[in-house]
C-alpha positions as semicolon CSV with decimal commas, in nm:
position;residue;x (nm);y (nm);z (nm)
1;M;-4,265;5,536;1,199
2;S;-4,338;5,206;1,018
3;S;-4,122;5,292;0,729
4;S;-3,865;5,419;0,957
5;V;-3,899;5,058;1,135
6;D;-3,875;4,891;0,842
7;Q;-3,588;5,092;0,695
8;D;-3,362;4,941;1,053
9;E;-3,508;4,626;1,003
10;A;-3,380;4,582;0,640
11;P;-3,085;4,368;0,589
12;V;-2,775;4,552;0,460
13;V;-2,719;4,496;0,099
14;S;-2,455;4,240;0,005
15;S;-2,238;4,258;-0,328
16;M;-2,192;3,864;-0,279
17;L;-2,425;3,628;-0,426
18;W;-2,326;3,327;-0,172
19;V;-2,360;3,596;0,156
20;R;-2,738;3,685;0,058
21;N;-2,835;3,312;-0,060
22;L;-2,702;3,193;0,305
23;R;-2,926;3,527;0,467
24;R;-3,219;3,416;0,306
25;Y;-3,189;3,024;0,347
26;I;-3,155;3,124;0,751
27;R;-3,432;3,311;0,736
28;S;-3,681;3,089;0,556
29;D;-3,659;2,837;0,823
30;T;-3,715;2,935;1,177
31;S;-3,667;2,619;1,311
32;L;-3,326;2,490;1,178
33;G;-3,278;2,193;1,393
34;S;-2,926;2,038;1,486
35;E;-2,605;2,198;1,345
36;A;-2,582;1,838;1,172
37;K;-2,899;1,915;0,955
38;M;-2,731;2,254;0,866
39;E;-2,407;2,161;0,756
40;N;-2,572;1,888;0,536
41;E;-2,807;2,147;0,396
42;T;-2,525;2,330;0,291
43;K;-2,322;2,027;0,164
44;R;-2,628;1,995;-0,033
45;I;-2,648;2,337;-0,200
46;L;-2,312;2,329;-0,295
47;L;-2,275;2,038;-0,438
48;N;-2,582;2,137;-0,659
49;M;-2,439;2,453;-0,715
50;Y;-2,116;2,272;-0,848
51;K;-2,290;2,003;-1,038
52;E;-2,492;2,256;-1,244
53;K;-2,142;2,459;-1,325
54;H;-1,960;2,156;-1,436
55;L;-2,307;2,058;-1,642
56;K;-2,251;2,400;-1,829
57;S;-1,897;2,328;-1,907
58;E;-1,940;1,975;-2,033
59;K;-2,227;2,132;-2,300
60;S;-2,067;2,457;-2,434
61;G;-1,715;2,242;-2,399
62;V;-1,525;2,516;-2,273
63;I;-1,185;2,413;-2,152
64;P;-1,086;2,486;-1,768
65;S;-0,843;2,777;-1,736
66;F;-0,507;2,692;-1,626
67;Y;-0,356;2,989;-1,659
68;K;-0,438;3,313;-1,522
69;K;-0,262;3,667;-1,597
70;K;-0,065;3,819;-1,338
71;P;-0,225;4,148;-1,226
72;E;-0,061;4,447;-1,340
73;D;0,158;4,634;-1,145
74;G;-0,013;4,965;-1,004
75;S;-0,328;4,776;-1,035
76;I;-0,536;4,756;-0,706
77;S;-0,527;4,378;-0,757
78;H;-0,133;4,366;-0,767
79;T;-0,154;4,579;-0,452
80;V;-0,379;4,371;-0,323
81;Q;-0,177;4,055;-0,344
82;R;0,150;4,242;-0,193
83;L;-0,047;4,342;0,074
84;A;-0,209;3,977;0,143
85;K;0,176;3,874;0,108
86;Y;0,335;4,094;0,347
87;R;0,058;4,064;0,590
88;F;0,107;3,649;0,543
89;L;0,490;3,682;0,547
90;K;0,475;3,892;0,856
91;K;0,254;3,632;1,032
92;Q;0,510;3,353;0,997
93;S;0,784;3,548;1,073
94;D;0,580;3,620;1,410
95;I;0,541;3,266;1,510
96;L;0,896;3,194;1,420
97;L;1,127;3,069;1,705
98;N;1,427;3,350;1,764
99;A;1,770;3,289;1,901
100;D;1,664;3,375;2,277
101;D;1,398;3,137;2,200
102;L;1,617;2,849;2,082
103;D;1,869;2,945;2,420
104;A;1,586;2,897;2,615
105;L;1,456;2,593;2,487
106;W;1,794;2,428;2,462
107;L;1,823;2,506;2,853
108;C;1,516;2,397;2,943
109;F;1,636;2,025;2,781
110;R;1,941;2,072;2,957
111;E;1,765;2,142;3,311
112;N;1,533;1,858;3,297
113;C;1,684;1,572;3,156
114;L;1,947;1,332;3,253
115;V;2,233;1,189;3,096
116;D;2,279;0,834;3,012
117;E;2,580;0,668;3,194
118;T;2,628;0,418;2,911
119;T;2,661;0,673;2,627
120;G;2,734;1,008;2,801
121;S;2,444;1,171;2,567
122;V;2,156;1,315;2,682
123;K;1,826;1,169;2,635
124;V;1,458;1,186;2,715
125;S;1,131;0,977;2,720
126;Y;0,783;1,070;2,571
127;E;0,690;1,119;2,944
128;D;0,954;1,416;2,986
129;F;0,930;1,525;2,608
130;C;0,567;1,620;2,711
131;Q;0,639;1,771;3,037
132;I;0,919;1,980;2,867
133;A;0,675;2,070;2,620
134;S;0,426;2,221;2,861
135;L;0,751;2,385;3,027
136;C;0,874;2,558;2,686
137;I;0,546;2,659;2,635
138;E;0,503;2,816;2,950
139;Q;0,783;3,019;2,888
140;I;0,872;3,058;2,520
141;G;0,491;3,053;2,410
142;T;0,252;2,880;2,197
143;K;0,506;2,884;1,900
144;C;0,701;2,592;2,022
145;R;0,387;2,391;2,052
146;R;0,402;2,252;1,707
147;F;0,741;2,088;1,726
148;F;0,614;1,880;2,071
149;S;0,414;1,663;1,867
150;P;0,420;1,310;1,893
151;S;0,491;1,251;1,518
152;N;0,774;1,452;1,540
153;F;0,890;1,243;1,823
154;M;0,849;0,925;1,588
155;K;1,059;1,049;1,353
156;F;1,395;1,003;1,596
157;E;1,599;0,721;1,652
158;K;1,477;0,559;1,950
159;D;1,702;0,298;2,203
160;E;1,575;0,002;2,416
161;S;1,416;0,246;2,642
162;G;1,193;0,418;2,384
163;R;1,407;0,749;2,465
164;I;1,538;0,994;2,169
165;A;1,871;1,214;2,206
166;I;1,793;1,597;2,246
167;L;2,097;1,682;2,057
168;S;1,928;1,527;1,733
169;F;1,575;1,689;1,845
170;Y;1,748;2,019;1,895
171;L;1,901;2,008;1,536
172;Y;1,628;1,976;1,363
173;V;1,417;2,265;1,528
174;M;1,736;2,449;1,470
175;R;1,716;2,363;1,085
176;T;1,371;2,394;1,057
177;V;1,344;2,777;1,181
178;S;1,665;2,816;0,977
179;L;1,512;2,662;0,656
180;T;1,201;2,873;0,773
181;Q;1,351;3,218;0,784
182;A;1,552;3,132;0,450
183;R;1,197;3,100;0,283
184;I;1,036;3,376;0,445
185;D;1,303;3,598;0,341
186;M;1,319;3,471;-0,013
187;S;0,959;3,476;-0,063
188;E;1,003;3,890;0,002
189;L;1,253;3,911;-0,271
190;D;0,997;3,718;-0,522
191;E;0,822;4,015;-0,670
192;D;0,589;3,852;-0,856
193;S;0,485;3,599;-0,619
194;D;0,535;3,272;-0,840
195;G;0,732;3,072;-0,608
196;F;1,071;3,122;-0,805
197;L;1,382;3,377;-0,787
198;Q;1,531;3,548;-1,069
199;P;1,938;3,629;-1,064
200;Y;1,906;3,982;-0,944
201;E;1,691;3,856;-0,670
202;M;1,889;3,567;-0,550
203;E;2,184;3,820;-0,538
204;A;1,994;4,041;-0,335
205;Y;1,941;3,743;-0,060
206;I;2,286;3,648;-0,048
207;R;2,390;4,003;-0,006
208;G;2,152;4,071;0,284
209;L;2,339;3,710;0,434
210;I;2,707;3,818;0,385
211;P;2,634;4,063;0,717
212;N;2,526;3,729;0,930
213;L;2,786;3,506;0,783
214;A;3,117;3,473;1,014
215;Q;3,371;3,398;0,713
216;L;3,212;3,663;0,488
217;R;3,226;3,968;0,651
218;D;3,591;4,096;0,635
219;M;3,519;4,079;0,228
220;P;3,650;4,410;0,052
221;V;3,328;4,645;-0,031
222;E;3,425;4,644;-0,335
223;F;3,424;4,278;-0,399
224;V;3,045;4,219;-0,269
225;Q;2,882;4,246;-0,610
226;M;3,112;4,007;-0,803
227;Y;3,104;3,753;-0,546
228;C;2,715;3,776;-0,509
229;H;2,754;3,708;-0,867
230;I;2,916;3,391;-0,858
231;A;2,732;3,246;-0,538
232;T;2,421;3,314;-0,756
233;H;2,555;3,143;-1,070
234;K;2,616;2,841;-0,852
235;F;2,260;2,790;-0,718
236;F;2,109;2,856;-1,083
237;F;2,367;2,594;-1,223
238;F;2,210;2,295;-1,004
239;C;1,864;2,451;-0,951
240;D;1,806;2,550;-1,324
241;P;1,917;2,304;-1,521
242;N;1,669;2,382;-1,808
243;R;1,854;2,745;-1,793
244;R;1,478;2,907;-1,788
245;G;1,631;3,212;-1,602
246;K;1,464;3,139;-1,255
247;A;1,521;2,870;-0,980
248;C;1,200;2,743;-0,760
249;I;1,216;2,853;-0,402
250;K;1,142;2,466;-0,273
251;K;1,451;2,343;-0,458
252;I;1,709;2,622;-0,381
253;L;1,577;2,531;0,037
254;L;1,633;2,144;-0,020
255;S;1,959;2,215;-0,264
256;N;2,318;2,121;-0,138
257;C;2,378;2,466;-0,208
258;L;2,226;2,661;0,036
259;Q;2,360;2,428;0,295
260;E;2,714;2,438;0,160
261;L;2,690;2,816;0,207
262;M;2,555;2,823;0,549
263;E;2,805;2,681;0,658
264;L;3,018;2,993;0,662
265;H;2,820;3,114;0,948
266;Q;3,081;2,878;1,139
267;E;3,420;3,092;1,224
268;S;3,700;2,963;1,060
269;D;4,054;2,865;1,216
270;G;4,422;2,774;1,135
271;E;4,484;2,600;0,811
272;V;4,255;2,339;0,818
273;A;3,998;2,563;0,813
274;D;4,172;2,760;0,480
275;N;4,157;2,380;0,318
276;E;3,787;2,358;0,387
277;Q;3,760;2,713;0,253
278;S;3,918;2,635;-0,088
279;D;3,685;2,366;-0,110
280;N;3,380;2,585;-0,036
281;W;3,259;2,713;-0,352
282;F;3,106;2,999;-0,137
283;S;3,380;3,103;0,082
284;L;3,595;3,419;-0,013
285;V;3,895;3,231;-0,143
286;S;3,710;3,012;-0,367
287;A;3,543;3,329;-0,527
288;Q;3,885;3,514;-0,571
289;R;4,054;3,217;-0,676
290;I;3,794;3,195;-0,990
291;C;3,848;3,573;-1,047
292;D;4,187;3,515;-1,038
293;T;4,228;3,220;-1,258
294;F;3,983;3,404;-1,548
295;I;4,181;3,664;-1,506
296;D;4,524;3,481;-1,547
297;L;4,374;3,319;-1,848
298;D;4,273;3,614;-2,045
299;K;4,609;3,692;-2,217
300;D;4,503;3,962;-2,433
301;G;4,284;4,144;-2,143
302;N;3,921;4,191;-2,343
303;G;3,728;4,024;-2,118
304;T;3,708;3,676;-2,272
305;L;3,847;3,378;-2,335
306;S;3,953;3,204;-2,654
307;E;4,008;2,819;-2,722
308;E;4,389;2,830;-2,682
309;E;4,372;3,026;-2,349
310;L;4,154;2,831;-2,225
311;Q;4,369;2,525;-2,317
312;E;4,600;2,660;-2,003
313;Y;4,329;2,589;-1,749
314;A;4,413;2,319;-1,477
315;D;4,806;2,337;-1,589
316;G;4,699;2,227;-1,951
317;T;4,593;1,905;-1,907
318;L;4,248;1,917;-2,035
319;T;4,230;1,750;-2,391
320;D;4,187;1,977;-2,704
321;I;3,882;1,807;-2,853
322;F;3,736;1,848;-2,512
323;I;3,754;2,256;-2,492
324;Q;3,666;2,254;-2,887
325;R;3,336;2,058;-2,825
326;A;3,277;2,277;-2,484
327;F;3,298;2,609;-2,706
328;D;3,082;2,385;-2,979
329;E;2,799;2,281;-2,700
330;H;2,788;2,573;-2,420
331;V;2,945;2,853;-2,612
332;R;2,912;2,891;-2,958
333;H;2,533;2,713;-2,939
334;G;2,229;2,937;-2,950
335;K;2,469;3,277;-3,053
336;T;2,460;3,444;-3,394
337;V;2,767;3,683;-3,410
338;I;2,902;3,703;-3,731
339;G;3,257;3,802;-3,827
340;L;3,352;3,768;-3,450
341;A;3,575;3,516;-3,307
342;W;3,413;3,246;-3,094
343;E;3,539;3,336;-2,703
344;M;3,372;3,224;-2,360
345;D;3,268;3,474;-2,091
346;F;3,251;3,469;-1,730
347;E;2,930;3,349;-1,759
348;S;2,985;3,037;-1,955
349;F;3,370;2,976;-1,771
350;L;3,147;2,933;-1,419
351;D;2,931;2,712;-1,610
352;F;3,255;2,552;-1,754
353;V;3,477;2,566;-1,366
354;L;3,108;2,420;-1,191
355;A;3,092;2,147;-1,457
356;L;3,400;1,987;-1,381
357;E;3,444;2,030;-1,016
358;H;3,115;1,847;-0,984
359;K;3,127;1,571;-1,251
360;D;2,945;1,309;-1,036
361;T;2,634;1,524;-1,045
362;P;2,363;1,503;-1,231
363;E;2,421;1,879;-1,373
364;G;2,773;1,822;-1,427
365;L;2,791;1,476;-1,584
366;T;2,475;1,627;-1,817
367;Y;2,735;1,954;-1,886
368;I;3,036;1,706;-1,982
369;F;2,834;1,464;-2,173
370;K;2,725;1,713;-2,409
371;C;3,090;1,738;-2,486
372;L;3,146;1,385;-2,528
373;D;2,874;1,328;-2,756
374;L;3,047;1,418;-3,066
375;Q;2,755;1,359;-3,311
376;G;2,476;1,449;-3,146
377;K;2,342;1,113;-3,109
378;G;2,304;1,084;-2,728
379;Y;2,516;0,820;-2,677
380;L;2,868;0,734;-2,684
381;S;2,993;0,437;-2,922
382;A;3,329;0,296;-2,925
383;A;3,427;0,502;-3,227
384;D;3,380;0,790;-2,986
385;I;3,602;0,633;-2,689
386;H;3,837;0,630;-2,917
387;I;3,863;0,946;-3,051
388;L;3,788;1,116;-2,722
389;F;4,119;0,888;-2,590
390;R;4,367;0,980;-2,826
391;D;4,426;1,340;-2,674
392;V;4,454;1,171;-2,314
393;R;4,686;0,922;-2,508
394;E;4,893;1,191;-2,650
395;K;4,937;1,373;-2,343
396;W;5,030;1,063;-2,170
397;V;5,331;0,949;-2,354
398;Q;5,486;1,335;-2,383
399;I;5,467;1,342;-2,002
400;G;5,714;0,977;-2,030
401;N;5,459;0,760;-1,907
402;Y;5,437;0,386;-2,051
403;E;5,238;0,339;-2,371
404;L;4,854;0,294;-2,339
405;C;4,638;0,040;-2,556
406;T;4,300;0,228;-2,643
407;E;4,123;-0,109;-2,662
408;D;4,206;-0,185;-2,287
409;V;4,092;0,141;-2,191
410;R;3,759;0,105;-2,411
411;D;3,705;-0,223;-2,287
412;E;3,788;-0,121;-1,920
413;I;3,478;0,154;-1,954
414;W;3,218;-0,044;-2,080
415;D;3,268;-0,264;-1,782
416;M;3,239;-0,003;-1,563
417;V;2,934;0,142;-1,736
418;R;2,768;-0,189;-1,825
419;P;2,510;-0,032;-2,061
420;V;2,172;-0,167;-2,142
421;D;2,277;-0,140;-2,467
422;P;2,590;-0,332;-2,549
423;L;2,678;-0,094;-2,840
424;R;2,630;0,238;-2,726
425;I;2,660;0,435;-2,380
426;T;2,403;0,686;-2,281
427;L;2,375;0,939;-2,002
428;A;2,136;0,743;-1,834
429;D;2,376;0,465;-1,858
430;M;2,690;0,683;-1,694
431;L;2,446;0,798;-1,433
432;L;2,338;0,481;-1,296
433;C;2,691;0,301;-1,300
434;K;2,794;0,554;-1,005
435;Q;3,108;0,576;-1,183
436;G;3,003;0,861;-1,460
437;G;3,255;1,107;-1,324
438;T;3,537;0,910;-1,344
439;I;3,478;0,778;-1,668
440;A;3,449;1,177;-1,798
441;S;3,765;1,254;-1,601
442;M;3,941;0,952;-1,798
443;L;3,839;1,081;-2,135
444;I;3,895;1,440;-2,099
445;D;4,176;1,466;-1,877
446;V;4,521;1,308;-1,857
447;R;4,544;1,373;-1,431
448;G;4,212;1,201;-1,425
449;F;4,318;0,926;-1,607
450;W;4,621;0,896;-1,415
451;A;4,432;0,947;-1,097
452;H;4,197;0,656;-1,162
453;D;4,537;0,457;-1,315
454;N;4,721;0,507;-0,976
455;R;4,381;0,478;-0,788
456;E;4,504;0,165;-0,577
457;N;4,852;0,362;-0,422
458;L;4,634;0,648;-0,388
459;L;4,398;0,485;-0,182
460;Q;4,694;0,307;-0,002
461;E;4,870;0,657;0,086
462;D;4,518;0,800;0,186
463;G;4,496;0,508;0,438
464;E;4,884;0,561;0,581
465;S;4,804;0,955;0,586
466;I;4,516;0,846;0,845
467;D;4,675;0,625;1,028
468;I;4,959;0,865;1,093
469;E;4,715;1,091;1,211
470;V;4,554;0,900;1,440
471;D;4,859;0,792;1,584
472;R;4,919;1,146;1,638
473;L;4,620;1,198;1,828
């Protein structure tokens, strides 16, 4: 009888050492005292354990581990990791506001706020903000509570009465929800859970977005794969500048590329919308234009572009030396094809187009600067400017313009850049002067030099067109 009682009272054997130690510690003292005393004792025990482990590491000279091998596919660790990831993302998705919640939030603000008679905007004070928070929690639930914190209220611009515009707050909530949902969707596609997306994972994300983007719903089915490839390439051009083959999810979420893609949610209407679509890389019009341009340049139809074929890009206004340098730095570099002519594939062509269309960005200017750096020295000298501008001057004269003085153009470029070293221009100098895109256009494109030379007339024409539109309104 006594043996059975002893068995019932015997503690369950735990495989975790800290559980056994904690149970032994609790049973060793029948009078634990206050909760603070127990906290201090626990802190002392954990600190002693840390010191002992740290002392052993110092004595043995062991380097702390900074790399942990990923679990193999099909292993228990891999299965547990995927299950934990799924449950975590499901929990985050459940506490996210949906479309009905956002509508209810906006309606709650509209019904409980007054219109400012001076500005016509709807504003709310902090007292009303707190009252609306209570109403929203009752109608929507606790998942909207985090948006009504005092710190969030202080983020917005306030008028002399300490009120904020409800539209700004509502747009903040919408953008937060949208970015959180995007992060959840991308994390679900991140197979190895390292916080990075590979190209095929990013293509899968964009493919899932297409039905929800108003301007892409009518996309031909046969063009979907090519569109996803083109769209993904821009993300990796800007979010993977070192060409590692993977892009950080956080960097994707904070990039202008995602914002540009989300603009396609809006319905398109009229000629103005068509012009805006052509400027948006992710629009269907832009993707088809890029494919058509590549096909038109590919005269022999072999799926790649030679130097001679690429010279016809942009109506042949790019200089020959820039085309040659683009092949040297971004096509031939790192390849070992023997006995074949070097030609640019569609991947390299997308890089080429992105760099030219975004010359003012660090990524685009870095691409072009490698082509301008003729000797690979990391800087441009006066001799490099002379060589680069020679082709521009020849094209300029051929189309019937006045004769140019290369020395004057060189001095103008130096005045625009104001380099740290007066004898050389580095990439950092061009990025710092905020005119790197303009300077690059002057050196590689006769049309870019014409735009710079006629900048005052162009500005005047833009001003006049704006005045005409205002008068019409």
